[in-house]
GUTI-810369 format. One line per field, with one value per residue: residue number from 1; residue in one letter; x, y, z of N, C-alpha, C in turn. Coordinates in nm, 4 decimals, padded with zeros to 6 digits. Atoms other than C-alpha are relative to their C-alpha. Layout:
% residues N
k	c(NUM  ...)
r	c(A  ...)
n_u	c(X  ...)
n_v	c(Y  ...)
n_w	c(Z  ...)
ca_u	c(X  ...)
ca_v	c(Y  ...)
ca_w	c(Z  ...)
c_u	c(X  ...)
c_v	c(Y  ...)
c_w	c(Z  ...)
//
This chain:
% residues 251
k	c(1  2  3  4  5  6  7  8  9  10  11  12  13  14  15  16  17  18  19  20  21  22  23  24  25  26  27  28  29  30  31  32  33  34  35  36  37  38  39  40  41  42  43  44  45  46  47  48  49  50  51  52  53  54  55  56  57  58  59  60  61  62  63  64  65  66  67  68  69  70  71  72  73  74  75  76  77  78  79  80  81  82  83  84  85  86  87  88  89  90  91  92  93  94  95  96  97  98  99  100  101  102  103  104  105  106  107  108  109  110  111  112  113  114  115  116  117  118  119  120  121  122  123  124  125  126  127  128  129  130  131  132  133  134  135  136  137  138  139  140  141  142  143  144  145  146  147  148  149  150  151  152  153  154  155  156  157  158  159  160  161  162  163  164  165  166  167  168  169  170  171  172  173  174  175  176  177  178  179  180  181  182  183  184  185  186  187  188  189  190  191  192  193  194  195  196  197  198  199  200  201  202  203  204  205  206  207  208  209  210  211  212  213  214  215  216  217  218  219  220  221  222  223  224  225  226  227  228  229  230  231  232  233  234  235  236  237  238  239  240  241  242  243  244  245  246  247  248  249  250  251)
r	c(M  V  R  E  A  L  Q  A  L  A  D  G  K  L  Q  P  V  Q  G  I  A  R  P  V  K  L  L  R  E  A  P  G  E  P  V  R  L  L  G  L  M  P  K  P  E  A  A  A  L  A  A  A  L  Y  P  Y  A  A  D  S  L  E  G  L  V  Q  R  V  E  A  M  P  E  S  E  R  A  R  L  A  Q  T  V  L  G  E  R  G  D  H  D  P  P  D  R  S  L  E  H  T  A  F  T  F  E  I  V  L  D  Q  G  A  Y  F  E  L  K  R  H  R  M  M  T  Q  S  A  Q  R  L  T  T  R  L  G  H  C  V  P  R  L  I  S  E  A  G  L  E  P  A  Y  R  E  A  M  A  M  A  A  Q  A  F  D  E  L  V  A  W  N  P  D  V  A  S  Y  L  V  P  N  A  F  L  R  R  V  A  V  T  M  N  L  R  E  A  F  H  F  C  E  L  R  S  A  P  N  A  H  F  S  I  R  R  I  A  L  R  M  A  E  V  L  Q  Q  A  V  P  G  L  G  N  Y  L  R  L  P  I  D  A  N  W  R  K  M  E  E  E  H  F  T  Q  V  G)
n_u	c(-00.0509  00.0795  -00.0092  00.0943  00.1661  00.0278  -00.0037  00.0990  00.1128  -00.0096  00.0626  00.1746  -00.0089  00.0229  -00.0505  -00.1109  -00.0290  -00.1549  -00.0427  00.0524  00.1133  -00.0546  00.0752  -00.0722  -00.0068  00.0489  00.0558  -00.0315  00.0715  -00.0514  -00.0430  00.0728  -00.0552  -00.1207  00.0101  00.1304  00.0234  00.1149  00.0275  -00.0450  00.0904  00.0880  -00.0597  -00.1277  -00.0611  -00.0097  -00.0925  -00.1538  -00.0066  00.0497  -00.1400  -00.0936  00.0310  -00.0166  -00.1274  -00.0020  00.1336  00.0566  00.1205  -00.0137  -00.0105  00.1498  00.0414  -00.0513  00.0227  00.1275  -00.0326  -00.0608  00.1165  00.1090  -00.0840  00.0694  -00.1162  -00.1072  -00.0850  -00.0826  -00.0798  -00.1021  -00.0967  -00.0679  -00.1288  -00.1361  -00.0579  -00.0872  -00.0341  -00.1319  -00.0959  -00.1317  00.0079  -00.0544  00.0906  00.1156  00.1294  00.0017  00.0246  00.1260  00.0545  -00.0144  00.1075  00.0857  -00.0552  00.0673  -00.0284  -00.0102  -00.0333  -00.1031  00.0124  -00.1362  -00.0988  -00.1100  -00.1143  00.0342  00.0029  -00.1324  -00.0266  00.0745  -00.0176  -00.0928  00.0894  00.0186  00.0880  00.1003  00.0039  00.0470  00.0235  00.0261  00.0359  -00.1405  -00.0560  00.0399  00.0193  00.1112  00.0407  -00.0683  -00.1300  -00.0256  -00.0796  -00.0562  00.0063  -00.1393  -00.0285  00.0910  -00.0554  -00.1126  00.0533  -00.0231  00.1269  00.0407  -00.0993  00.0242  00.1140  -00.0092  -00.0565  00.1030  00.0995  -00.1044  -00.0339  00.1038  00.0457  -00.0611  00.0614  00.1418  -00.0500  -00.0889  00.0610  00.0656  -00.0837  -00.0386  00.0167  -00.1024  -00.1186  00.0397  -00.0115  -00.1395  -00.0019  00.1036  -00.0759  00.0273  00.0799  00.1202  00.0893  00.0135  00.0624  -00.0783  00.0735  -00.1164  00.0447  -00.0974  00.0670  00.0113  -00.1092  -00.0829  00.0645  -00.0694  -00.1535  00.0024  00.0031  -00.0944  -00.1376  00.0091  00.0513  -00.1133  -00.0705  -00.1071  00.0438  00.0040  00.1504  00.1186  00.0181  00.0454  00.1631  00.0816  -00.0489  00.0790  00.1353  00.0313  00.0117  00.1349  00.1087  00.0029  00.0526  00.1208  00.0145  -00.0304  -00.0485  -00.0621  -00.1321  -00.0691  -00.0164  -00.1265  -00.0848  -00.1334  -00.0067  -00.0560  00.1000  00.0969  -00.0145  00.1271  -00.0190  00.0498  -00.0931  -00.1055  00.0686  00.0160  -00.1430  -00.0781  00.0563  00.0982  00.1314  -00.0210  00.0884)
n_v	c(-00.0768  -00.0447  00.0818  00.1284  -00.0506  -00.0258  00.1614  00.0725  -00.0677  00.0719  00.1342  00.0233  00.0209  -00.1528  -00.0169  00.0875  00.0700  00.0091  00.0395  -00.0745  00.1033  00.0350  00.1272  00.1440  00.0081  -00.1008  00.0459  -00.0486  -00.0981  -00.0062  -00.1413  -00.0975  -00.0906  -00.0489  -00.1326  -00.0540  -00.0994  -00.0114  -00.1152  -00.1168  -00.1222  -00.0657  -00.0655  00.0042  -00.0548  -00.1336  -00.0256  -00.0080  -00.0745  -00.1421  -00.0049  -00.0500  -00.1269  -00.1098  -00.1136  -00.0925  -00.0667  -00.0483  00.0691  00.0968  00.1527  00.0296  -00.0874  00.0856  00.1281  -00.0734  -00.0464  00.0785  00.0702  -00.0652  -00.0176  00.0921  00.1177  -00.0546  -00.1010  00.0756  00.0821  -00.1068  -00.0341  00.1241  00.0210  -00.1072  00.0175  00.1277  00.0681  -00.0611  00.0662  00.0745  00.1362  00.0125  -00.0715  00.0410  -00.0710  -00.1229  00.0388  -00.0125  00.1538  00.0671  -00.0514  00.1104  00.1073  00.1133  00.1241  00.1467  00.0829  00.0590  00.1486  00.0198  00.1005  -00.0298  -00.0686  -00.1361  -00.1045  -00.0386  -00.1228  -00.1024  -00.0604  -00.0989  -00.1304  -00.0537  -00.1123  00.0556  00.0494  00.1391  00.1013  00.1466  00.1258  00.1255  00.0985  00.1264  00.0826  -00.0086  -00.0539  00.1037  -00.0334  -00.0238  00.1101  -00.0604  00.0802  00.0595  00.1490  00.1028  00.0342  00.0994  00.1223  00.0160  -00.0354  00.0922  -00.0052  -00.1361  00.0224  00.0910  -00.1039  -00.1027  00.0536  00.0315  -00.1271  -00.0482  00.0760  -00.0401  -00.1278  00.0478  00.0938  -00.0698  -00.1400  -00.0335  -00.0169  -00.1334  -00.0422  -00.0512  00.1101  00.0510  -00.0593  00.0179  00.1023  -00.0329  -00.0279  -00.1282  00.0271  -00.0133  -00.1190  -00.0931  -00.1188  -00.1161  -00.1329  -00.1445  -00.1365  -00.0717  -00.1057  00.0220  -00.0091  00.1310  00.0911  -00.0306  00.0466  00.1496  00.0689  -00.0068  00.0517  00.1286  00.0692  -00.0021  00.1069  00.0525  00.0149  00.1395  -00.0035  00.0013  -00.1286  -00.0791  00.0395  -00.1029  -00.1605  -00.0181  -00.0187  -00.1329  -00.1043  00.0407  -00.0582  -00.1611  -00.0743  00.0265  -00.0821  -00.1446  00.0172  -00.1470  -00.0176  00.1252  00.0453  -00.0582  00.0773  00.0403  00.1415  00.0644  00.0206  00.0993  00.0984  -00.0137  00.1033  00.1347  00.0612  00.0440  00.1175  00.1035  00.0243  00.0340  00.1064  00.0997  -00.0067  -00.1113  00.0333)
n_w	c(00.0986  00.1082  00.0971  -00.0342  00.0007  00.1379  00.0544  -00.0379  00.0775  00.1153  -00.0080  -00.0415  -00.1637  -00.0532  -00.1368  00.0185  -00.1275  00.0072  00.1281  00.1142  00.0784  00.1323  00.0916  -00.0102  00.1403  00.0835  00.0895  00.1024  00.1053  00.1382  -00.0065  00.0146  00.0873  -00.0744  -00.0419  -00.0239  -00.0504  -00.1353  -00.0097  00.0474  -00.0330  00.1019  00.1070  00.0128  00.1363  -00.0288  -00.1217  00.0392  00.0822  -00.1250  -00.0505  00.0778  00.0200  -00.1006  -00.0031  00.1124  -00.0530  -00.1273  -00.0409  -00.1038  00.0881  00.0430  00.1129  00.1360  00.0200  00.0863  00.1550  00.0763  00.0341  00.0954  00.1524  00.1065  -00.0114  00.0906  -00.0828  -00.0809  00.0370  00.0658  -00.1596  -00.0134  00.0887  -00.0800  -00.1154  00.0193  00.1348  00.0303  -00.0839  00.0918  -00.0282  -00.1287  -00.0926  -00.1009  00.0130  -00.0488  -00.1370  -00.0183  -00.0265  -00.1532  -00.0660  00.0006  -00.0806  00.0620  -00.0669  00.0822  -00.0825  00.0981  -00.0178  00.0799  -00.0615  -00.0950  00.0592  00.0341  -00.1318  -00.0463  00.0958  -00.0248  -00.1420  00.0149  00.0531  -00.1178  00.0070  -00.0464  -00.1384  00.0135  -00.0879  00.0351  -00.0851  -00.0040  00.1240  -00.0206  00.1271  00.0292  00.1145  00.1135  00.0553  00.1297  00.0651  00.1176  00.1200  00.0275  -00.1001  00.0757  00.1024  -00.0400  -00.0301  -00.1846  -00.1040  -00.1052  -00.1212  -00.0606  -00.0635  -00.1334  -00.0922  -00.0650  -00.0909  -00.1292  -00.1014  -00.0453  -00.1072  -00.0747  -00.0553  -00.0781  -00.1079  -00.1125  -00.0298  -00.1212  -00.0957  -00.0129  00.1201  00.0409  00.0112  00.1224  00.1116  00.0523  00.0824  00.1062  00.1099  00.0547  00.1073  -00.0587  00.0217  -00.1290  00.0340  -00.0658  00.0299  00.0086  00.0119  00.0492  00.1051  00.1487  00.0414  -00.0677  00.0932  00.1516  -00.0333  -00.0346  00.1366  00.1256  -00.0156  -00.0197  00.1286  00.1015  00.0582  -00.0536  -00.1368  00.0153  00.0522  -00.0702  -00.0448  00.0922  00.0150  -00.1087  00.0250  00.1019  -00.0168  -00.0807  00.0870  00.0350  -00.0606  -00.0121  00.1438  -00.0066  -00.1071  00.0200  00.1532  00.0429  -00.0458  00.0065  00.1621  00.0325  -00.0480  00.1240  -00.0121  00.1396  00.1084  00.0339  -00.1151  -00.0827  -00.1085  00.0366  00.0934  -00.0586  -00.0650  00.1151  00.0597  -00.1066  -00.1161  00.0428  -00.1012  -00.0926  -00.1024)
ca_u	c(-07.4159  -07.5686  -07.4454  -07.6256  -07.9424  -07.9565  -07.8863  -08.1490  -08.4081  -08.3278  -08.3945  -08.7550  -08.6365  -08.8123  -08.6573  -08.3104  -08.1950  -07.8472  -07.6271  -07.7010  -08.0268  -07.9068  -08.1139  -08.0136  -08.0049  -08.0320  -08.2905  -08.2008  -08.3697  -08.3522  -08.1395  -08.3547  -08.2743  -07.8969  -07.9849  -08.2925  -08.3859  -08.5278  -08.5470  -08.4555  -08.5074  -08.7690  -08.7062  -08.3547  -08.3072  -08.4364  -08.2426  -07.8997  -07.9855  -08.1241  -07.7641  -07.5625  -07.7527  -07.7286  -07.3686  -07.4613  -07.8298  -07.9909  -08.2685  -08.3051  -08.2301  -08.5980  -08.6929  -08.4439  -08.5550  -08.9320  -08.7801  -08.6100  -08.9499  -09.1552  -08.8888  -09.0493  -08.8609  -08.6488  -08.5145  -08.4404  -08.3019  -08.0785  -07.9374  -07.8620  -07.6501  -07.4600  -07.4021  -07.3037  -07.2850  -06.9665  -06.7411  -06.3762  -06.2627  -06.0959  -06.3704  -06.5920  -06.9615  -07.0358  -07.0487  -07.3944  -07.4970  -07.4018  -07.7202  -07.9106  -07.9359  -08.0336  -08.0604  -07.9949  -08.0050  -07.7368  -07.7265  -07.3485  -07.0705  -06.8159  -06.5636  -06.7460  -06.8128  -06.4487  -06.4571  -06.7644  -06.6516  -06.3524  -06.6116  -06.5936  -06.8017  -07.0880  -07.2632  -07.2749  -07.4203  -07.3630  -07.5239  -07.3092  -07.1632  -07.3738  -07.4573  -07.8230  -07.8579  -07.6551  -07.3574  -07.2327  -07.1065  -06.8659  -06.9033  -06.5028  -06.5519  -06.8293  -06.6319  -06.3404  -06.5397  -06.4932  -06.8494  -06.9408  -06.6079  -06.6959  -07.0342  -06.9386  -06.7042  -06.9776  -07.2082  -06.9301  -06.8511  -07.2313  -07.2839  -06.9937  -07.1205  -07.4580  -07.2685  -07.0821  -07.3464  -07.5520  -07.2512  -07.1033  -07.2024  -06.9199  -06.6625  -06.8895  -06.8546  -06.4882  -06.5807  -06.7904  -06.6299  -06.6080  -06.8608  -07.1543  -07.3953  -07.4428  -07.6723  -07.5458  -07.7624  -07.5755  -07.6681  -07.4933  -07.5460  -07.5797  -07.2149  -07.0742  -07.3100  -07.1771  -06.8061  -06.9054  -07.0749  -06.8541  -06.5416  -06.6979  -06.8361  -06.5285  -06.3829  -06.0889  -06.2983  -06.3986  -06.7284  -06.8946  -06.8573  -06.9227  -07.2725  -07.3638  -07.2323  -07.4419  -07.7444  -07.7206  -07.6707  -07.9952  -08.2019  -08.0674  -08.1360  -08.4966  -08.5112  -08.3680  -08.3262  -08.2615  -07.9458  -07.8774  -07.8660  -07.5162  -07.3653  -07.0454  -07.0872  -06.9160  -07.1157  -07.3572  -07.2637  -07.5690  -07.5988  -07.8026  -07.5497  -07.2800  -07.4742  -07.5284  -07.1492  -06.9926  -07.2288  -07.3577  -07.5783  -07.6045  -07.7541)
ca_v	c(-07.2428  -07.0915  -07.3390  -07.6422  -07.4506  -07.3570  -07.7343  -07.8468  -07.5904  -07.7149  -08.0579  -07.9731  -07.9648  -07.6367  -07.7098  -07.8432  -08.0965  -08.2120  -08.2441  -08.1742  -08.3445  -08.4945  -08.7124  -09.0921  -09.0715  -08.8034  -08.8649  -08.8479  -08.5630  -08.4708  -08.1320  -07.9172  -07.6286  -07.5086  -07.1559  -06.9952  -06.6351  -06.6104  -06.2460  -05.9242  -05.5423  -05.3345  -05.1969  -05.2745  -05.1650  -04.8197  -04.8136  -04.8795  -04.6480  -04.3469  -04.4381  -04.3614  -04.0383  -03.9056  -03.7640  -03.5552  -03.4517  -03.2428  -03.4545  -03.6912  -04.0794  -04.1367  -03.8649  -04.0133  -04.3575  -04.1800  -04.0267  -04.3135  -04.5289  -04.2622  -04.2753  -04.3858  -04.7416  -04.5661  -04.3281  -04.5749  -04.8135  -04.5090  -04.4499  -04.8218  -04.8249  -04.5078  -04.6489  -05.0113  -05.0238  -04.8446  -05.0674  -05.1458  -05.4755  -05.4441  -05.2306  -05.3068  -05.2510  -04.8873  -04.8832  -04.7843  -05.1419  -05.1758  -05.0142  -05.3479  -05.6702  -06.0234  -06.3448  -06.7080  -07.0131  -07.2202  -07.6262  -07.6918  -07.9819  -07.9443  -07.8707  -07.5853  -07.4456  -07.4222  -07.1649  -06.9898  -06.9322  -06.7286  -06.4469  -06.2373  -05.9570  -06.1619  -06.2801  -06.6749  -06.9370  -07.2720  -07.6031  -07.8827  -08.0874  -08.4142  -08.6834  -08.6219  -08.4312  -08.7276  -08.6412  -08.5565  -08.8073  -08.6216  -08.7341  -08.8036  -09.0869  -09.2450  -09.2116  -09.3706  -09.6625  -09.6080  -09.5110  -09.8462  -09.8071  -09.4485  -09.5176  -09.7957  -09.5475  -09.2978  -09.5358  -09.6655  -09.2916  -09.2241  -09.5497  -09.4513  -09.0898  -09.2386  -09.4589  -09.1538  -08.8573  -08.9471  -08.9493  -08.6308  -08.4571  -08.2387  -08.5258  -08.7100  -08.4566  -08.5100  -08.8329  -08.6737  -08.6556  -08.3360  -08.4638  -08.4473  -08.1639  -07.8808  -07.5871  -07.2394  -06.9070  -06.5848  -06.2420  -05.9905  -05.6751  -05.6592  -05.5338  -05.8410  -06.0684  -05.9264  -06.0065  -06.3504  -06.4275  -06.3079  -06.4295  -06.7734  -06.8487  -06.7835  -07.0668  -07.1175  -07.1598  -07.5072  -07.6375  -07.7052  -07.3519  -07.2249  -07.4277  -07.2015  -06.8756  -06.9351  -07.0110  -06.7266  -06.5126  -06.6508  -06.5767  -06.1887  -06.1308  -06.2639  -06.0623  -05.7376  -05.7484  -05.3782  -05.4409  -05.8058  -05.8323  -05.6148  -05.9144  -06.0148  -06.4039  -06.6357  -06.6820  -06.9566  -07.0835  -07.1766  -07.3932  -07.6517  -07.7081  -07.7167  -07.9803  -08.2028  -08.1659  -08.2498  -08.4645  -08.7874  -08.7116  -08.4264  -08.5520)
ca_w	c(00.1339  -00.1723  -00.4000  -00.2205  -00.1670  -00.5110  -00.6220  -00.3938  -00.5396  -00.8542  -00.7715  -00.6494  -00.2470  -00.1353  00.1990  00.1581  00.4156  00.5116  00.1988  -00.1588  -00.3085  -00.6208  -00.8938  -00.8804  -01.2656  -01.5202  -01.7725  -02.1489  -02.3678  -02.7113  -02.7497  -02.9038  -03.1430  -03.1233  -03.0840  -02.9462  -02.8787  -02.5332  -02.5377  -02.6119  -02.5231  -02.6633  -03.0014  -03.0262  -03.4064  -03.3024  -02.9820  -03.1472  -03.4511  -03.1692  -03.0189  -03.3324  -03.3663  -03.0237  -02.9900  -03.2970  -03.1343  -02.8912  -02.8251  -02.5522  -02.6355  -02.5802  -02.8165  -03.0804  -03.0460  -03.1344  -03.4104  -03.5606  -03.5099  -03.6879  -03.9935  -04.3293  -04.3886  -04.6755  -04.4242  -04.1817  -04.3977  -04.5233  -04.1365  -04.1092  -04.4095  -04.2452  -03.9528  -04.0878  -04.4501  -04.4567  -04.2748  -04.3966  -04.3731  -04.0401  -03.8884  -03.5758  -03.5928  -03.4475  -03.0620  -03.0880  -03.1126  -02.7516  -02.6569  -02.6934  -02.5191  -02.6514  -02.4454  -02.6281  -02.5000  -02.6782  -02.7198  -02.8375  -02.7726  -02.5213  -02.7762  -02.9085  -02.5570  -02.5198  -02.8267  -02.6961  -02.3264  -02.4823  -02.5591  -02.2505  -02.3651  -02.3056  -01.9826  -01.9972  -01.7674  -01.8268  -01.7056  -01.5694  -01.8519  -01.8564  -02.0843  -02.0956  -02.4059  -02.6129  -02.8414  -03.1675  -03.3981  -03.6683  -04.0163  -04.0524  -03.7795  -03.9722  -04.2959  -04.1560  -04.0425  -03.6610  -03.5696  -03.4136  -03.2003  -03.1195  -03.0327  -02.7898  -02.6307  -02.5826  -02.4469  -02.1884  -02.0707  -02.0433  -01.8259  -01.6302  -01.5633  -01.4581  -01.1797  -01.0391  -01.0918  -00.7771  -00.5848  -00.6996  -01.0237  -01.0243  -01.0435  -01.3023  -01.5449  -01.5790  -01.7334  -02.0101  -02.3603  -02.5500  -02.8196  -02.5403  -02.5594  -02.2969  -02.2617  -02.2053  -02.1579  -02.2767  -02.2883  -02.4970  -02.7035  -03.0715  -03.1379  -02.9249  -03.1459  -03.4777  -03.3279  -03.2274  -03.5575  -03.7993  -03.6263  -03.5488  -03.8809  -04.0643  -04.2687  -04.0748  -03.7499  -03.6304  -03.7941  -03.4918  -03.3549  -03.7116  -03.7019  -03.3637  -03.5032  -03.8456  -03.6815  -03.4264  -03.7228  -03.8773  -03.5934  -03.5671  -03.9313  -03.8471  -03.5270  -03.6190  -04.0293  -04.0571  -03.8617  -03.8716  -04.2839  -04.2390  -04.0622  -04.2906  -04.3215  -04.5854  -04.8894  -04.9368  -04.5695  -04.3539  -04.0186  -04.1665  -04.4581  -04.2101  -03.9923  -04.3101  -04.4260  -04.0697  -03.8449  -03.8756  -03.5697  -03.3341  -02.9916)
c_u	c(-00.1041  00.0021  -00.1015  -00.1286  -00.0428  -00.0407  -00.0924  -00.1333  -00.0170  -00.0648  -00.1395  00.0194  -00.0255  00.0583  00.1117  00.0413  00.1714  00.0530  -00.0423  -00.0988  00.0355  -00.1022  00.1229  00.0606  -00.0704  -00.0694  00.0634  -00.0950  00.0603  00.0519  -00.0738  00.0558  00.1427  00.0106  -00.1148  -00.0082  -00.0816  -00.0599  00.0785  -00.0447  -00.0618  00.0572  00.1609  00.0437  -00.0120  00.0847  00.1366  -00.0181  -00.0197  00.1583  00.1142  -00.0433  00.0186  00.1085  -00.0167  -00.1332  -00.0168  -00.1016  00.0326  00.0187  -00.1301  -00.0621  00.0548  -00.0617  -00.1651  00.0145  00.0386  -00.1404  -00.1091  00.0668  -00.0744  00.1051  00.1011  00.1085  00.0760  00.0990  00.1586  00.1192  00.0470  00.1094  00.0769  00.0678  00.0742  00.0273  00.1386  00.1497  00.1050  00.0062  00.0406  -00.0764  -00.1031  -00.1141  00.0147  -00.0553  -00.1555  -00.0907  -00.0031  -00.1070  -00.1264  00.0322  -00.1146  00.0394  -00.0351  00.0061  00.0539  00.0188  00.1461  00.0849  00.1032  00.1081  00.0049  -00.0085  00.1264  00.0372  -00.1106  00.0280  00.1274  -00.0299  -00.0223  -00.0667  -00.1495  -00.0312  -00.0343  -00.0285  -00.0316  -00.0668  00.1028  00.0006  -00.0618  -00.0003  -00.1522  -00.0658  00.0788  00.1161  00.0103  00.0811  00.0666  00.0035  00.1299  00.0141  -00.0887  00.1006  00.1489  -00.0225  00.0321  -00.1084  -00.0512  00.0878  -00.0394  -00.1200  -00.0013  00.0823  -00.0644  -00.0945  00.0796  00.0306  -00.1484  -00.0570  00.0810  -00.0474  -00.1129  00.0221  00.0411  -00.1073  -00.0869  00.1042  00.0864  00.0223  00.1244  00.1439  -00.0357  00.0407  00.1423  00.0116  -00.0755  00.1047  -00.0202  -00.1287  -00.1496  -00.0351  -00.0052  -00.1072  00.0550  -00.0948  00.0931  -00.0882  00.1126  -00.0583  00.0575  00.1660  00.0873  -00.0700  00.0672  00.1325  -00.0116  -00.0400  00.0613  00.1199  -00.0207  -00.0476  00.0941  00.0557  00.0881  -00.0404  -00.0405  -00.1267  -00.0777  -00.0301  -00.0773  -00.1695  -00.0771  -00.0117  -00.1002  -00.1299  -00.0121  -00.0193  -00.1265  -00.0909  00.0190  -00.0733  -00.1684  -00.0596  00.0078  00.0513  00.0610  00.1566  00.0838  00.0581  00.1380  00.0784  00.0763  00.0227  00.0517  -00.1230  -00.0289  00.0323  -00.1399  00.0140  -00.0308  00.0982  00.1271  -00.0301  00.0473  00.1461  00.0968  -00.0326  -00.0763  -00.1304  00.0582  -00.1080  -00.0505)
c_v	c(00.0184  -00.0807  -00.1195  00.0477  00.0136  -00.1609  -00.0645  00.0636  -00.0592  -00.1212  -00.0311  -00.0013  00.1365  00.0111  -00.0939  -00.0692  -00.0311  -00.0504  00.0531  -00.1149  -00.0132  -00.1212  -00.1112  00.0010  00.1041  -00.0512  00.0483  00.0801  00.0562  00.1728  00.1206  00.1040  00.0565  00.1104  00.0507  00.1220  -00.0049  00.1434  00.1188  00.1340  00.0581  00.0765  00.0094  00.0760  00.1446  00.0426  00.0144  00.1154  00.1537  00.0131  00.0931  00.1622  00.0950  00.0817  00.1294  00.0892  00.0764  -00.0414  -00.1038  -00.1257  -00.0526  00.0523  -00.0396  -00.1082  00.0189  00.0316  -00.1123  -00.1127  00.0633  00.0538  -00.0574  -00.1132  00.0690  00.0651  -00.0818  -00.0817  00.0936  00.0213  -00.1309  -00.0242  00.1040  -00.0393  -00.1536  -00.0243  00.0542  -00.0364  -00.0459  -00.1510  -00.0516  00.0798  -00.0545  00.0411  00.1254  -00.0553  00.0282  -00.1051  -00.0430  00.0503  -00.1022  -00.1033  -00.1090  -00.1257  -00.1421  -00.0980  -00.1166  -00.1669  -00.0451  -00.1086  00.0812  00.0822  00.1315  00.1106  00.0440  00.1214  00.1157  00.0773  00.1076  00.1539  00.0664  00.1028  -00.0124  -00.0495  -00.1528  -00.0764  -00.1191  -00.1101  -00.0715  -00.0842  -00.1485  -00.0785  00.0030  00.0259  -00.0758  00.1020  00.0284  -00.1199  00.0785  -00.0872  -00.0708  -00.1179  -00.0978  -00.0269  -00.1042  -00.1307  -00.0126  00.0435  -00.1078  00.0100  00.1382  -00.0153  -00.0874  00.0836  00.0871  -00.0469  -00.0488  00.1210  00.0653  -00.1114  00.0498  00.1466  -00.0324  -00.0730  00.1141  00.1340  00.0106  00.0135  00.1095  00.0211  00.0668  -00.0916  -00.0853  00.0425  00.0023  -00.1280  00.0184  00.0557  00.1321  00.0051  -00.0029  00.1348  00.0817  00.0941  00.1166  00.1341  00.0825  00.1035  00.1073  00.1075  -00.0191  00.0095  -00.1374  -00.1195  00.0176  -00.0484  -00.1405  -00.0592  00.0026  -00.0677  -00.1784  -00.0929  -00.0120  -00.1129  -00.0741  -00.0426  -00.1673  -00.0224  -00.0350  00.1664  00.0929  -00.0223  00.1060  00.1210  00.0117  -00.0129  00.1105  00.1242  00.0149  00.0651  00.1663  00.0344  -00.0242  00.0994  00.1577  00.0082  00.1443  00.0179  -00.1322  -00.0359  00.1044  -00.1064  -00.0542  -00.1636  -00.0611  -00.0340  -00.1369  -00.0916  00.0139  -00.1275  -00.1409  -00.0944  -00.0763  -00.1297  -00.1409  -00.0340  -00.0679  -00.0874  -00.0956  -00.0061  00.1235  -00.0248  -00.1365)
c_w	c(-00.1311  -00.0790  00.0350  00.0112  -00.1292  -00.0939  00.0348  -00.0440  -00.1279  -00.0334  00.0286  00.1541  00.0003  00.1233  00.0039  00.1336  -00.0092  -00.1237  -00.1063  -00.0683  -00.1493  -00.0674  00.0187  -00.1542  -00.0617  -00.1234  -00.1577  -00.0562  -00.1089  00.0286  -00.0408  -00.1463  00.0358  00.0507  00.0100  00.0465  00.0843  00.0309  -00.0275  00.0540  -00.1038  -00.1003  00.0103  -00.1325  00.0313  00.1077  -00.0576  -00.1223  00.0632  00.0472  -00.0682  -00.0059  00.1180  00.0609  -00.0843  00.0326  00.1051  00.0815  00.1018  -00.0594  -00.0195  -00.1307  -00.1188  -00.0319  -00.0835  -00.1283  -00.1012  -00.0187  -00.1200  -00.1423  -00.0986  -00.0017  -00.1235  00.0768  00.0963  -00.0269  -00.0247  00.1469  00.0317  -00.0741  00.0270  00.1080  -00.0258  -00.1141  -00.0517  00.0470  -00.0607  00.0504  00.1301  00.1011  00.0877  -00.0543  00.1103  00.1453  00.0563  00.0145  00.1217  00.0507  -00.0094  00.0785  -00.0671  00.0870  -00.0966  00.0990  -00.1173  00.0253  -00.0911  00.0750  00.0728  -00.0719  -00.0553  00.1139  00.0273  -00.0882  00.0501  00.1243  00.0023  -00.0356  00.1179  00.0177  00.0122  00.1200  -00.0411  00.1628  -00.0590  00.0876  00.0236  -00.1239  00.0663  -00.0854  -00.0471  -00.1221  -00.1310  -00.0541  -00.1356  -00.0410  -00.1732  -00.1084  -00.0368  00.0819  -00.0953  -00.1262  00.0105  00.0468  00.1630  00.0693  00.0968  00.1154  00.0800  00.0882  00.1226  00.1167  00.0743  00.1020  00.1471  00.0738  00.0508  00.1197  00.1465  00.0952  00.0921  00.1501  00.0877  00.0328  00.1582  00.1218  -00.0080  -00.1520  -00.0535  -00.0724  -00.1148  -00.1260  -00.0739  -00.0861  -00.1635  -00.1275  -00.0648  -00.1152  00.0791  -00.0342  00.1384  -00.0203  00.0888  -00.0273  -00.0186  -00.0597  -00.0522  -00.0900  -00.1590  -00.0510  00.0269  -00.1031  -00.1422  00.0032  -00.0219  -00.1479  -00.1205  00.0137  -00.0157  -00.1111  -00.1087  -00.0450  00.0981  00.1644  00.0227  -00.0205  00.1180  00.0792  -00.1218  -00.0168  00.0963  -00.0483  -00.1264  00.0561  00.1121  -00.1041  -00.0521  00.0718  00.0333  -00.0989  -00.0007  00.0858  -00.0178  -00.1718  -00.0130  00.0458  -00.0182  -00.1469  00.0125  00.0599  -00.1410  00.0185  -00.1422  -00.0522  -00.0148  00.1368  00.0684  00.1039  -00.0440  -00.1064  00.0927  00.0907  -00.0702  -00.0107  00.1185  00.0912  -00.0517  00.0970  00.0855  00.1264  00.0050)
//
């Protein structure tokens, strides 16, 4: 079966034998950055702006991309303002932003993953839920004086997971509490990225997914500032502040 063969390859077994080769115990590791940009299509800003012009032009899309790239910075900024700067309160971004592609690796707790997985306009590949990336400690747990008991419960869950994972990793995942972290690779266009970042960074969103959305927004603003700076985000909100306010520990 394909799944068994891929599992064996992932475990370093180039020639799978009977059964599924599995590690006896997964090693713990630091979770790393919550959101990393792994790849993006060439010239995403120019591609999106050219796509906005395309229905009104006679040039090929390739020719329009070249025109946009050759524009003075002020003219290109004016074009971006026309495409994204006049949105009403309930208007989505222009569909021209769909002519782009970005791939991120996200590390988030299982509770936040339940929110992420609802976004069907992106392609998601999640690794199996384990305990190896550690877990979050919500600050409210610490402030309530429950942190020692909470940590003990997480340690017990991790120990039970280690005992079961060699037998059946899928069954072992059912023992993992929602506070533990997992990795997910996602690929999306810029329009979907706008939707995700704006919706999940809102004050009424859960703080765990807000942290991810705000970090992704920051990454986008660095990668494609001409368009990313039109993201509508809560004033004075940033992912590090969210982490400091709501978590005693992440990972």
